[in-house]
C-alpha positions as CSV (number, residue, x, y, z in Angstrom):
1,M,16.6,-44.1,10.3
2,P,16.0,-40.4,10.3
3,I,12.8,-38.8,9.2
4,S,13.1,-35.5,7.6
5,R,10.6,-32.8,7.5
6,V,11.0,-29.1,6.2
7,M,8.4,-26.2,6.6
8,Y,9.0,-23.1,4.7
9,F,7.3,-19.7,5.5
10,P,8.1,-16.9,2.7
11,D,9.1,-14.0,5.1
12,A,11.5,-13.0,2.2
13,D,11.4,-12.8,-1.5
14,I,14.0,-15.0,-3.4
15,P,15.5,-13.1,-6.4
16,G,13.8,-14.3,-9.7
17,D,17.5,-15.1,-11.0
18,A,18.5,-17.2,-7.9
19,F,18.5,-20.3,-10.2
20,P,18.9,-21.0,-13.7
21,H,15.8,-20.6,-15.6
22,T,15.4,-21.1,-19.0
23,A,12.6,-20.8,-21.4
24,S,12.7,-24.1,-23.0
25,E,12.8,-26.1,-19.4
26,P,10.7,-23.9,-17.2
27,L,10.9,-24.8,-13.5
28,V,7.1,-24.0,-13.0
29,P,4.8,-24.4,-16.1
30,I,2.6,-21.4,-16.9
31,L,-1.0,-21.6,-15.7
32,R,-2.8,-19.9,-18.5
33,L,-6.1,-18.3,-16.9
34,D,-7.3,-16.6,-19.8
35,R,-7.5,-19.5,-22.0
36,G,-10.1,-21.5,-19.7
37,A,-7.5,-23.4,-17.7
38,A,-9.5,-23.3,-14.7
39,D,-11.6,-26.6,-15.7
40,A,-11.0,-29.7,-13.8
41,D,-9.1,-31.4,-16.7
42,S,-7.1,-28.4,-17.6
43,L,-5.7,-28.0,-13.9
44,A,-5.0,-31.8,-13.5
45,T,-3.0,-31.6,-16.8
46,W,-1.2,-28.4,-15.2
47,H,-0.6,-30.3,-12.1
48,Q,1.1,-33.2,-13.8
49,A,3.2,-31.0,-15.8
50,L,4.3,-29.2,-12.6
51,S,5.2,-32.5,-11.0
52,N,7.1,-33.4,-14.0
53,A,9.1,-30.4,-14.1
54,L,9.9,-30.3,-10.6
55,A,11.0,-34.1,-10.7
56,A,13.8,-33.2,-12.8
57,D,15.3,-31.2,-10.0
58,V,13.8,-32.7,-6.9
59,S,12.7,-36.3,-6.7
60,H,9.4,-36.8,-5.0
61,D,6.7,-39.4,-4.8
62,L,3.8,-37.1,-3.9
63,L,3.4,-33.3,-4.8
64,G,0.0,-32.0,-3.3
65,L,-1.1,-28.6,-4.1
66,W,-4.0,-26.9,-2.6
67,L,-5.5,-23.5,-3.4
68,Y,-7.1,-20.9,-0.9
69,P,-9.7,-19.0,-2.8
70,L,-10.6,-15.5,-1.5
71,T,-14.2,-16.5,-0.9
72,G,-13.0,-18.9,1.7
73,G,-12.4,-22.8,1.8
74,V,-9.9,-24.8,0.2
75,V,-9.5,-26.4,-3.2
76,L,-7.3,-29.7,-4.2
77,L,-5.5,-28.8,-7.3
78,G,-3.8,-32.1,-7.4
79,P,-3.2,-35.0,-7.7
80,E,-6.7,-36.0,-7.7
81,A,-6.4,-39.4,-6.0
82,L,-5.4,-37.5,-2.6
83,A,-9.2,-36.5,-2.6
84,Q,-10.0,-40.1,-1.8
85,D,-7.8,-40.0,1.3
86,D,-9.8,-37.3,3.1
87,L,-6.5,-35.2,4.2
88,S,-7.6,-32.4,6.5
89,V,-5.7,-29.4,5.2
90,P,-5.4,-26.3,7.4
91,L,-6.9,-23.1,6.5
92,P,-4.8,-19.6,6.6
93,S,-6.1,-16.7,8.8
94,P,-4.9,-15.1,6.9
95,Q,-1.7,-17.2,6.9
96,L,-0.9,-20.8,7.9
97,R,0.8,-21.4,11.1
98,M,3.8,-23.6,11.5
99,S,2.1,-25.6,14.2
100,E,-0.6,-26.6,11.5
101,L,1.6,-27.5,9.0
102,A,3.6,-29.7,11.5
103,I,0.4,-31.7,12.0
104,L,-0.2,-32.1,8.4
105,E,3.0,-33.3,7.6
106,E,3.2,-35.7,10.7
107,I,-0.1,-37.0,9.1
108,V,1.6,-37.7,6.1
109,R,4.7,-39.5,7.4
110,D,2.0,-41.6,9.2
111,A,0.9,-43.0,5.7
112,G,4.4,-44.1,5.1
113,Y,6.4,-41.0,3.6
114,R,9.7,-40.6,5.1
115,S,10.6,-37.2,4.1
116,T,8.0,-34.2,3.9
117,A,8.4,-30.4,3.1
118,S,5.7,-27.9,2.9
119,F,5.5,-24.5,1.3
120,P,2.8,-21.8,2.0
121,I,2.4,-20.0,-1.1
122,R,1.9,-16.3,0.1
123,F,0.3,-13.4,-2.1
124,G,1.0,-10.1,-0.3
125,R,-0.2,-10.7,3.2
126,R,-2.4,-13.8,2.7
127,D,-1.7,-17.5,2.0
128,V,-3.4,-18.5,-1.3
129,G,-2.0,-21.8,-1.6
130,L,-0.1,-25.0,-0.1
131,L,2.5,-26.9,-1.8
132,L,3.5,-30.3,0.0
133,V,6.1,-32.8,-1.2
134,A,6.9,-35.9,0.1
135,S,9.1,-38.8,-0.3
136,L,9.3,-42.6,0.8
137,H,12.8,-42.2,1.1
138,P,14.4,-40.6,4.2
139,G,16.9,-37.6,4.3
140,R,15.5,-35.6,1.3
141,Y,14.6,-32.0,0.8
142,R,17.8,-30.5,1.8
143,G,20.3,-27.9,0.7
144,M,19.9,-27.2,-3.1
145,D,16.4,-29.4,-3.0
146,L,15.0,-27.1,-0.4
147,M,16.3,-24.2,-2.3
148,V,14.7,-25.3,-5.6
149,L,11.5,-26.1,-3.8
150,R,11.3,-22.4,-2.2
151,L,12.0,-20.9,-5.7
152,A,9.2,-23.2,-7.0
153,A,6.8,-21.9,-4.3
154,Q,7.5,-18.2,-5.1
155,R,7.1,-18.6,-8.7
156,L,3.5,-20.4,-8.2
157,T,2.7,-17.2,-6.5
158,P,1.3,-15.1,-9.3
159,S,-0.8,-17.8,-10.9
160,L,-2.2,-19.0,-7.6
161,G,-2.9,-15.5,-6.4
162,R,-5.0,-14.7,-9.5
163,L,-6.6,-18.0,-9.4
164,A,-7.9,-17.5,-5.8
165,R,-9.0,-13.9,-6.6
166,Q,-11.0,-15.2,-9.6
167,W,-12.2,-18.8,-8.2
168,N,-16.1,-18.7,-8.0
169,A,-18.7,-20.7,-6.3
170,T,-19.2,-22.9,-9.3
171,G,-15.8,-24.0,-9.0
172,G,-13.7,-22.0,-11.8
173,A,-12.4,-18.7,-13.0
174,P,-14.6,-16.6,-15.5
175,G,-15.0,-17.1,-19.1
176,H,-12.6,-16.3,-21.8
177,G,-13.0,-15.4,-25.6
178,P,-16.2,-14.1,-26.5
179,E,-17.6,-14.4,-23.2
180,R,-14.8,-12.3,-21.6
181,I,-15.4,-9.5,-24.0
182,A,-19.1,-9.4,-23.3
183,T,-18.3,-9.3,-19.6
184,L,-16.1,-6.5,-20.2
185,L,-18.7,-4.4,-22.3
186,D,-21.4,-5.1,-19.9
187,G,-19.3,-3.8,-16.9
188,V,-18.3,-1.0,-18.8
189,A,-21.5,0.0,-19.8
190,Q,-22.7,-0.3,-16.0
191,A,-19.9,1.6,-14.8
192,S,-20.8,4.6,-16.9
193,A,-24.3,4.4,-16.1
194,A,-23.5,4.5,-12.3
195,G,-20.9,7.0,-12.6
196,S,-22.2,10.2,-12.1
197,T,-19.1,11.7,-10.2
198,P,-15.5,10.5,-10.8
199,Q,-15.2,8.3,-7.6
200,R,-18.5,6.3,-8.4
201,F,-17.4,5.8,-11.9
202,V,-13.8,4.4,-10.8
203,A,-15.4,2.3,-7.9
204,A,-18.2,0.9,-10.4
205,L,-15.4,0.2,-12.9
206,S,-13.1,-1.4,-10.4
207,Q,-16.1,-3.8,-9.3
208,A,-16.6,-4.9,-13.2
209,L,-12.7,-5.3,-13.9
210,E,-12.1,-7.4,-10.7
211,P,-13.5,-10.8,-12.3
212,L,-11.4,-10.2,-15.3
213,I,-8.3,-8.5,-13.9
214,P,-7.8,-9.0,-10.3
215,H,-6.7,-5.8,-8.2
216,D,-6.3,-4.2,-5.2
217,R,-6.2,-0.5,-6.3
218,V,-7.3,1.4,-9.4
219,E,-6.3,4.8,-10.7
220,L,-7.8,7.0,-13.5
221,I,-5.3,9.8,-14.0
222,L,-5.5,12.9,-16.5
223,S,-2.8,14.2,-18.2
224,G,-1.8,17.8,-18.1
225,P,-0.9,19.7,-21.4
226,G,2.7,18.2,-22.5
227,G,2.4,15.4,-20.0
228,G,4.3,17.4,-17.3
229,R,1.8,16.9,-14.7
230,Y,-1.1,14.4,-13.9
231,Y,-4.2,14.6,-12.0
232,R,-6.0,11.7,-10.1
233,L,-9.3,12.1,-11.5
234,G,-10.6,9.0,-9.6
235,E,-9.8,10.5,-6.2
236,H,-11.5,14.0,-7.2
237,L,-14.4,15.0,-4.5
238,G,-15.8,17.9,-6.7
239,G,-15.2,21.5,-7.7
240,V,-12.5,22.5,-9.8
241,L,-10.0,20.2,-11.2
242,W,-6.3,20.4,-10.6
243,T,-6.7,22.7,-7.6
244,D,-6.1,19.9,-4.9
245,P,-2.2,19.7,-4.3
246,S,-2.4,16.3,-3.1
247,L,-4.0,14.8,-6.1
248,V,-1.3,16.4,-8.6
249,L,1.8,14.5,-9.8
250,D,4.8,16.1,-11.3
251,S,6.5,14.2,-14.0
252,T,9.5,14.3,-12.0
253,S,7.6,11.8,-9.4
254,L,5.8,9.7,-12.1
255,D,6.5,10.0,-15.7
256,L,3.5,7.9,-16.8
257,A,4.4,9.1,-20.6
258,S,7.8,7.4,-20.3
259,L,6.4,4.4,-18.7
260,A,3.9,3.8,-21.3
261,E,6.2,3.9,-24.2
262,P,6.2,2.8,-26.9
263,Q,2.8,1.3,-27.2
264,G,0.9,3.0,-24.6
265,R,1.0,0.1,-22.1
266,V,2.4,0.1,-18.4
267,L,3.5,-3.3,-17.0
268,L,5.8,-3.6,-13.8
269,G,6.3,-7.1,-12.3
270,D,7.5,-5.3,-9.0
271,A,6.8,-1.7,-8.7
272,G,8.4,-1.6,-5.2
273,R,12.0,-2.2,-6.7
274,D,11.5,0.0,-9.8
275,A,12.9,3.5,-9.3
276,R,10.7,5.0,-11.8
277,W,7.4,4.3,-9.7
278,P,6.7,6.7,-6.7
279,R,6.7,4.1,-4.1
280,G,3.9,4.6,-1.3
281,Y,2.4,7.5,-2.9
282,F,-0.7,6.1,-3.9
283,T,-1.3,4.1,-0.5
284,A,0.0,6.8,1.7
285,V,-3.1,6.6,3.8
286,D,-3.8,2.9,3.9
287,P,-3.0,0.5,6.4
288,A,0.4,-1.4,6.2
289,G,0.8,-3.9,3.9
290,A,-1.0,-2.1,1.2
291,E,2.2,-1.2,-1.0
292,L,1.5,-1.7,-4.4
293,R,3.7,-4.3,-6.3
294,A,2.3,-5.4,-9.6
295,V,1.2,-2.7,-11.9
296,V,-0.6,-2.7,-15.3
297,G,-2.0,0.3,-17.3
298,A,-3.0,1.6,-20.5
299,R,-2.9,5.1,-21.9
300,A,-5.8,6.4,-24.3
301,T,-6.6,9.6,-26.1
302,G,-10.5,10.6,-26.7
303,P,-12.1,12.3,-29.3
304,T,-11.6,15.7,-27.5
305,G,-7.8,15.1,-27.2
306,L,-7.8,14.3,-23.6
307,T,-5.3,12.0,-22.6
308,T,-5.9,9.4,-19.6
309,Y,-4.1,6.8,-17.9
310,L,-6.1,3.6,-16.3
311,L,-3.8,1.7,-13.9
312,L,-4.6,-1.2,-11.9
313,G,-2.2,-2.5,-9.0
314,S,-1.9,-5.5,-6.8
315,V,-0.1,-6.1,-3.2
316,G,1.4,-9.2,-4.9
317,P,4.3,-9.1,-7.7
318,D,4.3,-10.5,-11.0
319,L,0.4,-10.8,-11.3
320,Y,0.1,-9.2,-14.9
321,D,0.9,-10.0,-18.2
322,E,0.7,-8.7,-21.8
323,A,-2.7,-10.1,-22.1
324,D,-3.7,-8.0,-19.3
325,A,-2.3,-4.9,-20.5
326,E,-4.0,-5.4,-23.8
327,L,-7.4,-5.8,-22.4
328,L,-7.0,-2.9,-20.1
329,G,-5.9,-0.7,-23.2
330,R,-9.6,-1.5,-24.8
331,V,-11.0,-0.5,-21.6
332,A,-9.2,2.8,-21.7
333,A,-10.4,3.5,-24.8
334,L,-13.9,2.5,-24.2
335,I,-14.2,5.0,-21.0
336,T,-12.7,7.8,-22.9
337,S,-16.0,9.4,-23.6
338,H,-17.4,9.2,-20.3
339,T,-14.2,10.4,-18.9
340,A,-14.4,13.5,-20.9
341,L,-18.0,14.1,-19.6
342,L,-16.8,14.1,-16.3
343,V,-14.4,16.6,-17.0
344,E,-16.7,18.8,-18.8
345,Q,-19.1,18.3,-15.9
346,A,-16.4,19.5,-13.3
347,A,-15.8,22.6,-15.8
348,R,-19.4,23.8,-15.8
349,E,-19.6,23.4,-11.9
350,R,-16.5,25.1,-11.0
351,H,-18.2,28.2,-9.4
352,E,-21.1,26.0,-7.8
353,S,-19.4,23.0,-6.4
354,P,-18.7,23.3,-2.8
355,A,-15.3,22.9,-1.4
356,P,-13.9,19.5,-0.7
357,S,-15.2,18.3,2.6
358,P,-12.2,17.8,5.3
359,P,-11.6,14.7,6.7
360,P,-13.6,13.4,9.7
361,L,-11.9,14.4,13.1
362,P,-10.2,11.8,14.7
363,L,-11.9,11.8,17.9
364,A,-10.4,8.5,19.2
365,Q,-6.8,9.4,18.5
366,L,-7.1,12.9,19.9
367,L,-8.3,11.4,23.2
368,E,-5.7,8.8,23.3
369,I,-3.3,11.6,22.8
370,S,-4.8,13.6,25.7
371,E,-4.4,10.5,27.9
372,V,-0.7,10.2,26.9
373,L,0.2,13.8,27.8
374,A,-1.8,13.4,31.2
375,L,-0.3,10.4,32.4
376,G,3.3,10.7,30.9
377,T,6.0,11.6,33.1
378,E,8.9,12.1,30.5
379,P,8.4,14.8,27.9
380,H,10.7,12.8,25.4
381,D,8.5,9.7,25.7
382,A,5.1,11.8,25.6
383,T,6.4,13.7,22.5
384,C,7.2,10.4,20.5
385,R,4.1,9.0,21.4
386,V,2.0,12.1,20.4
387,A,3.9,12.0,16.8
388,E,3.1,8.1,16.5
389,L,-0.7,8.8,17.0
390,A,-0.7,11.9,14.9
391,G,0.6,9.8,12.0
392,R,-2.4,7.8,11.8
393,F,-4.6,10.6,10.8
394,L,-2.1,13.3,9.3
395,P,0.1,12.3,6.4
396,F,3.3,13.8,7.4
397,D,7.0,13.0,7.2
398,Q,8.2,15.3,10.0
399,L,6.8,17.0,12.7
400,H,8.1,20.0,14.9
401,F,7.0,22.0,17.7
402,A,8.2,25.9,17.3
403,L,8.3,27.3,21.0
404,R,8.8,31.0,21.9
405,L,11.0,31.4,24.7
406,S,11.0,35.1,24.8
407,E,8.7,38.0,23.1
408,G,11.5,38.2,20.3
409,D,11.4,37.0,16.9
410,R,13.2,33.8,17.5
411,V,12.0,30.3,18.5
412,V,13.6,27.1,19.3
413,L,12.6,23.7,17.4
414,L,11.5,20.9,19.7
415,D,11.5,17.6,17.8
416,P,9.6,14.3,19.2
417,G,11.8,12.5,21.4
418,E,14.1,15.4,22.2
419,R,16.1,14.9,25.6
420,R,17.6,18.3,26.0
421,P,16.3,21.1,28.0
422,L,14.5,23.7,25.9
423,P,17.1,26.5,26.7
424,D,19.8,24.1,25.5
425,L,18.2,24.2,21.9
426,A,19.3,26.3,19.3
427,S,17.0,29.2,18.4
428,V,16.2,30.3,15.0
429,P,14.7,33.7,13.8
430,V,11.5,33.5,12.2
431,A,10.9,37.3,11.3
432,G,9.6,37.6,7.6
433,T,8.8,33.9,7.5
434,G,5.3,32.2,7.1
435,L,6.1,30.7,10.7
436,G,6.6,34.1,11.9
437,Q,3.4,35.4,10.4
438,V,1.5,32.5,12.0
439,L,3.1,33.1,15.6
440,Q,2.1,37.0,15.2
441,G,-1.4,36.2,14.5
442,E,-0.9,37.6,10.9
443,L,-2.2,34.3,9.4
444,P,-4.7,31.9,11.0
445,H,-2.6,28.9,9.6
446,L,-0.2,28.5,6.5
447,F,-0.2,25.7,3.9
448,A,2.5,26.0,1.4
449,L,3.5,23.5,-1.6
450,A,6.9,24.1,-3.0
451,Q,8.4,21.6,-5.7
452,G,6.2,18.9,-4.5
453,E,6.8,19.3,-0.7
454,A,4.1,20.4,1.5
455,R,4.2,22.3,4.7
456,L,1.3,23.0,7.1
457,I,1.9,25.4,10.1
458,V,-1.1,25.9,12.7
459,P,-0.7,27.8,16.0
460,L,-0.2,26.5,19.5
461,R,-2.9,28.7,21.3
462,V,-3.2,29.0,25.2
463,A,-5.8,31.3,26.8
464,G,-5.9,33.1,23.6
465,R,-2.3,33.8,23.0
466,V,0.0,31.8,20.6
467,H,2.9,30.6,22.1
468,G,4.2,28.6,19.5
469,A,3.3,26.2,16.2
470,L,3.2,22.9,15.3
471,V,4.7,22.4,11.9
472,L,4.0,19.4,9.6
473,S,5.8,18.7,6.4
474,A,5.5,16.0,3.7
475,A,8.0,15.0,1.2
476,P,6.9,14.9,-2.4
477,P,4.9,13.6,-3.7
478,A,2.9,14.9,-0.9
479,V,-0.6,13.8,0.4
480,L,-0.7,16.5,3.0
481,N,-3.1,19.1,1.8
482,R,-5.3,22.0,2.9
483,A,-8.1,19.6,4.0
484,H,-5.7,18.6,7.0
485,V,-6.0,22.3,8.7
486,E,-8.7,21.4,10.9
487,P,-7.5,18.1,12.5
488,A,-3.9,19.3,12.7
489,Q,-5.3,22.6,14.5
490,R,-7.4,20.3,16.9
491,L,-4.0,18.3,17.5
492,A,-2.4,21.5,18.3
493,D,-4.9,22.7,20.8
494,V,-4.9,19.4,22.6
495,I,-0.8,19.5,23.1
496,A,-0.4,23.4,23.3
497,P,-1.1,23.5,27.1
498,H,1.4,20.7,27.9
499,L,3.9,22.3,25.8
500,E,3.1,25.6,27.7
501,L,4.1,24.0,31.0
502,L,7.6,23.0,29.3
503,R,8.1,26.5,28.2
504,R,7.3,28.3,31.2
505,A,9.5,26.1,33.2
506,A,12.2,26.8,30.6
507,M,11.7,30.6,31.0
508,L,11.9,30.5,35.0
509,P,15.1,32.0,36.4
510,P,17.4,29.4,38.2
511,P,16.3,29.1,41.9
512,F,17.9,31.6,44.5
513,R,20.1,30.1,47.1
514,P,21.6,32.2,50.1
515,G,25.1,32.6,50.0
516,W,26.0,30.2,53.2
517,K,24.3,27.5,50.9
518,R,26.3,28.3,47.9
519,Q,29.5,26.0,46.8
520,P,32.6,28.0,48.0
521,K,35.0,29.0,45.4
522,L,38.3,27.0,45.2
């Protein structure tokens, strides 16, 4: 008789409404971590409820569920009897491999089960759990059964993602009730004591909140007069507030006032699919996979009338609920006084604070760019690679090389990957523009911000003369700012000699050929 096995890898999300789901008959029982559900008895009860709920749609004789805590290792959530079988479960790194699950299912089938199906439970880019179902009968877990099990694994993601973050060495999650409030108050007090600057305060606050509300990012945001603009106070490096354009958000990009209505709370299950959220803005300089999905936040107004927003975000969806928003509202209210002190301190130091330090020079990337230009034989391939490497340390959306082909006021714009010769490109006038001022040497560089779009122009210099310019632009809400002038200029100085060779070759007259070598006219 045939033996059935299925391994599912959650490469794509299944929409939450893919299957009927009613509040009276939940497919996956909710694990209430804030009510002390991390003890052994509560977990066993919850696992049994999960098995019973799934049995109504998918028949099974075994439902194994394991947790992969963030601190490492593996924890069997149920059934308890499975621990006596000494079943070896693979560990993710950071995700489970198909070959490992195949071995696990083979072991289960050797124990007498004829049908098996395994489902990694993926939170963000990491597997936080493993669901294994098995039946003594062959030919199970196909079609609709398989789809229901996939949906169940997806709906387990928020609970297990949170439990994996909160699981500690003693075998459970942090306390609840009075213990939770005491931990909160102690954490806020410690953060206030350590937070002499906005960045230090937010970092200490994040560490204090992590055991209570797991998160991958925290933002402390000031509201401007009337709520039309917002300032990311938690990223403020010093000096005068509201002067760094990369930290200023217009309400057209993110309207926190509307998001927090009507009770001053923000709760997004999947911010990546919400048009009101500026996708990619808060993680523009982070590595791939850092995009925020679940977001919880709260608004608070202090005794001085200063309005702030405290936001937490996670790379996994559907992590937060109303209880988290309520708890964060208490935190936001508790820190209003200290936030006001930080703002007052910044106002006192506006004439004394040094300018923000520029980002460190990307020497490794510049060396790699030099090697690409030195070894490249095709300009279109080399410029594409240069743009790719430059994007690792400069937050731009578009990159252009503006090159002079004459001493006039016109330039050609060479884009990365362009295959046409320079003389075939359209020339554009630059007289009276910021680009023209940089080319004429009237400005050492130019940074402009208009309607949230940032543009940075630095000259392409060879032997003390300016033959073109590197033009970077970033769409709103832009992260590109004046602090990126120096690394952009270093990049321009590296590539300028190579572009000068292209420019000179384009300006050469066609080679002269004697008349006897010319093609006769027909």
